C-alpha positions as CSV (number, residue, x, y, z in Angstrom):
1,M,36.4,-362.8,33.7
2,E,38.3,-359.9,35.3
3,S,41.8,-360.3,36.8
4,F,41.7,-362.4,39.9
5,A,43.6,-364.8,42.2
6,L,41.9,-367.8,43.6
7,T,43.0,-370.1,46.4
8,V,41.6,-373.7,46.5
9,D,42.4,-375.7,49.6
10,D,42.2,-379.5,49.5
11,A,42.5,-379.1,45.8
12,V,43.0,-382.7,44.9
13,D,40.2,-384.7,46.5
14,D,42.3,-387.8,47.1
15,P,45.5,-386.5,48.8
16,R,47.2,-389.9,48.2
17,Y,48.0,-388.6,44.7
18,I,49.7,-385.6,46.3
19,D,51.6,-387.7,48.8
20,K,52.8,-390.1,46.2
21,L,54.0,-387.4,43.8
22,Y,55.8,-385.6,46.6
23,Y,57.6,-388.9,47.5
24,L,58.6,-389.5,43.9
25,I,60.0,-385.9,43.6
26,N,61.5,-385.3,47.0
27,H,62.8,-388.8,47.8
28,K,63.3,-390.4,44.4
29,G,64.5,-387.3,42.5
30,Q,62.0,-387.6,39.7
31,S,61.1,-384.5,37.8
32,L,59.8,-383.0,34.5
33,G,62.7,-380.6,34.3
34,T,62.1,-376.8,34.1
35,G,59.0,-377.2,32.1
36,Q,57.1,-379.6,29.9
37,F,54.3,-378.9,27.5
38,I,51.7,-381.7,27.2
39,K,49.1,-381.3,24.5
40,Y,45.4,-381.5,25.5
41,D,44.9,-384.6,23.3
42,D,47.5,-386.5,25.3
43,F,45.2,-386.4,28.3
44,V,42.2,-387.9,26.5
45,D,43.6,-391.4,26.5
46,K,43.8,-392.3,30.2
47,F,46.2,-395.1,29.5
48,N,48.7,-393.0,27.6
49,Y,51.6,-392.8,30.0
50,E,55.1,-394.2,30.3
51,N,55.5,-394.6,34.1
52,E,53.9,-394.0,37.5
53,F,55.2,-390.5,37.7
54,E,53.7,-389.4,34.4
55,Y,50.4,-391.2,35.3
56,I,50.1,-389.3,38.6
57,V,50.9,-385.9,37.0
58,K,48.3,-386.5,34.3
59,E,45.7,-387.7,36.8
60,I,46.2,-384.7,39.0
61,T,45.8,-382.5,35.9
62,R,42.7,-384.2,34.8
63,K,41.1,-384.0,38.3
64,L,41.9,-380.3,38.5
65,W,41.4,-378.9,35.0
66,F,39.1,-381.4,33.4
67,N,36.8,-381.5,36.4
68,K,37.0,-379.2,39.4
69,L,38.3,-376.1,37.6
70,S,36.9,-376.6,34.1
71,W,34.6,-373.7,34.7
72,L,37.6,-371.4,34.9
73,I,38.8,-372.4,31.4
74,K,35.3,-371.9,30.0
75,S,35.3,-368.4,31.5
76,K,38.3,-367.5,29.4
77,T,37.7,-369.3,26.1
78,S,35.1,-371.3,24.3
79,K,37.8,-373.6,22.8
80,Q,39.5,-376.5,24.4
81,P,43.0,-375.7,25.7
82,A,46.0,-376.3,23.5
83,G,47.7,-378.0,26.5
84,F,49.3,-377.7,29.8
85,E,52.8,-376.5,30.8
86,I,53.9,-378.4,33.8
87,W,57.0,-377.7,35.9
88,I,58.2,-378.4,39.4
89,N,60.4,-376.6,41.9
90,S,61.8,-377.7,45.2
91,L,62.9,-375.0,47.6
92,P,65.3,-373.9,49.1
93,D,67.5,-374.2,46.0
94,T,70.1,-371.5,45.3
95,S,71.4,-373.1,42.1
96,F,69.1,-371.1,39.7
97,N,68.2,-367.9,41.6
98,N,69.7,-364.5,41.3
99,P,70.4,-363.2,44.8
100,S,69.8,-359.6,43.7
101,L,66.2,-360.2,42.8
102,A,63.2,-360.7,45.1
103,G,63.1,-364.3,46.3
104,G,66.8,-364.1,46.8
105,S,68.5,-367.1,48.3
106,G,66.1,-369.9,49.2
107,G,63.0,-368.6,47.4
108,L,62.0,-368.2,43.8
109,N,62.8,-365.0,41.9
110,Y,60.2,-362.4,40.9
111,H,58.9,-363.5,37.5
112,L,56.0,-364.0,35.1
113,D,54.9,-367.4,33.9
114,K,55.4,-367.1,30.2
115,D,56.7,-368.7,27.0
116,E,60.4,-368.6,27.7
117,N,61.3,-369.4,24.1
118,S,59.2,-366.7,22.4
119,S,60.7,-363.3,21.4
120,T,57.3,-361.6,22.3
121,L,55.4,-361.8,25.6
122,K,53.1,-364.8,25.5
123,L,51.2,-365.7,28.7
124,P,49.1,-368.7,29.6
125,L,45.4,-368.4,30.4
126,F,46.2,-368.9,34.0
127,A,49.3,-369.2,36.2
128,T,49.1,-371.7,39.0
129,A,50.9,-373.3,42.0
130,L,49.9,-376.6,43.6
131,Y,51.6,-377.3,46.9
132,L,52.7,-380.9,47.2
133,G,54.4,-381.0,50.5
134,P,55.6,-381.5,53.1
135,R,52.4,-381.6,55.0
136,E,53.8,-379.3,57.8
137,G,57.0,-377.7,59.1
138,I,57.6,-375.1,56.5
139,N,58.8,-371.6,57.7
140,G,58.7,-369.0,55.0
141,G,58.1,-369.8,51.3
142,E,55.0,-367.6,51.0
143,L,53.8,-366.9,47.5
144,M,53.7,-363.1,46.8
145,I,51.5,-361.9,43.9
146,N,51.5,-358.3,42.7
147,V,48.2,-357.2,41.3
148,K,49.6,-354.1,39.5
149,G,50.7,-356.6,37.0
150,L,53.1,-355.7,34.1
151,E,53.4,-352.1,35.2
152,H,55.1,-353.2,38.4
153,F,57.1,-356.0,36.8
154,D,58.5,-353.7,34.1
155,S,59.6,-351.1,36.6
156,Y,61.4,-353.5,38.9
157,D,65.2,-353.5,38.5
158,G,66.3,-355.8,41.4
159,G,66.8,-355.2,45.0
160,L,64.3,-355.1,47.8
161,I,60.6,-354.9,47.1
162,D,58.3,-352.6,49.2
163,L,55.8,-355.0,50.6
164,N,54.2,-352.3,52.7
165,E,52.1,-351.4,49.6
166,S,49.7,-354.0,50.9
167,E,46.9,-353.1,48.5
168,N,49.1,-354.3,45.6
169,W,50.2,-357.6,47.1
170,I,48.5,-360.9,47.8
171,E,50.4,-363.1,50.2
172,I,49.5,-366.8,50.3
173,P,51.2,-369.1,52.8
174,F,52.4,-372.6,51.9
175,K,49.8,-375.3,52.7
176,F,49.7,-378.9,51.8
177,N,47.3,-379.6,48.8
178,R,46.6,-375.9,48.3
179,M,46.3,-374.7,44.7
180,V,46.6,-371.0,43.7
181,V,45.3,-369.9,40.4
182,F,45.8,-366.4,39.2
183,D,45.9,-364.0,36.3
184,A,49.0,-364.7,34.2
185,H,49.6,-360.9,34.0
186,Y,50.4,-360.9,37.7
187,P,54.2,-361.1,38.5
188,H,55.1,-363.1,41.6
189,F,57.9,-364.5,43.7
190,V,58.3,-366.9,46.6
191,K,59.8,-365.7,49.8
192,P,62.9,-367.6,51.0
193,V,62.3,-370.9,52.8
194,I,64.1,-370.4,56.1
195,A,63.3,-373.6,57.9
196,F,61.9,-377.0,56.8
197,P,61.9,-380.6,58.1
198,Q,65.1,-382.4,57.5
199,G,65.1,-384.0,54.1
200,K,61.8,-382.5,53.2
201,K,61.9,-379.5,50.8
202,R,59.0,-377.2,49.9
203,V,57.8,-378.8,46.6
204,C,55.4,-377.1,44.2
205,I,54.0,-378.0,40.8
206,A,52.7,-375.5,38.3
207,I,50.1,-376.7,35.9
208,N,49.5,-373.8,33.6
209,V,46.7,-373.8,31.0
210,W,47.6,-372.6,27.5
211,D,45.3,-371.7,24.6
212,Q,48.3,-372.0,22.1
213,E,51.2,-374.4,21.8
214,L,54.5,-373.2,23.2
215,S,57.5,-372.4,21.1
216,S,60.1,-375.1,20.9
C-alpha cells in the first residue's frame, strides 16, 4: 500500500469503552506511561489482564486491529504483528513540550512515532491516534500531518512552521471516537489546545502496530 492517511469516525463500535477509558485516565489518573509495548500473543488470551484499565485497553486494541482494521495490517505484511505500542497523552500539558518546536505550549511537539530506544530509525507499520474525549468543547488540538515525510522532518530546526503549504499538510480536527491511521514516515504535531471544558483534558491514545519488538 502506498503512503496514506485514513480517518475512521465512530472507530470503536461500542462508545462505552471509550467513555470508560476516558474516565479512568482523566478522572482517576490511570495511565500506561509514555509508552508500553504489548506483544501480539498477549492479546490472544482474552482473560489475560490485571485490572479493568488493562482490560479496556486490550479490548479496544482487539476491536480495532484484530477486527475492523485487520485488512490494513495485511496490506503491509503477511506475518502477524510483533505487537502494539500503546501510549496516552492528555493536553494541554506543558511539562514535556519544547516551546520552541511546533506544538509549543499546550500541544504536542513535531515528531515521528518511532523506537525511542534504538540508535537507528525504526518506525511502526502505522502511526495512530484515537481520540477518547471529551465528547465536545475542545478548541484547538488539531492533528497536523506532513506528507513530505522525512524530508520535511529532517529540515525542521524549530520555530514556526509554514502551514500555508497546504498541499503538504493534512489537518484533522479533534472528534470523540475518531481514529487517525497514517504512514509512520509522516511527521506530525498537535496544535495547542486553547480551550477545553473545566476538568476535561483532550485525551488521545496511540495504538501503533509493529512488525518487530521494540528495543528495551
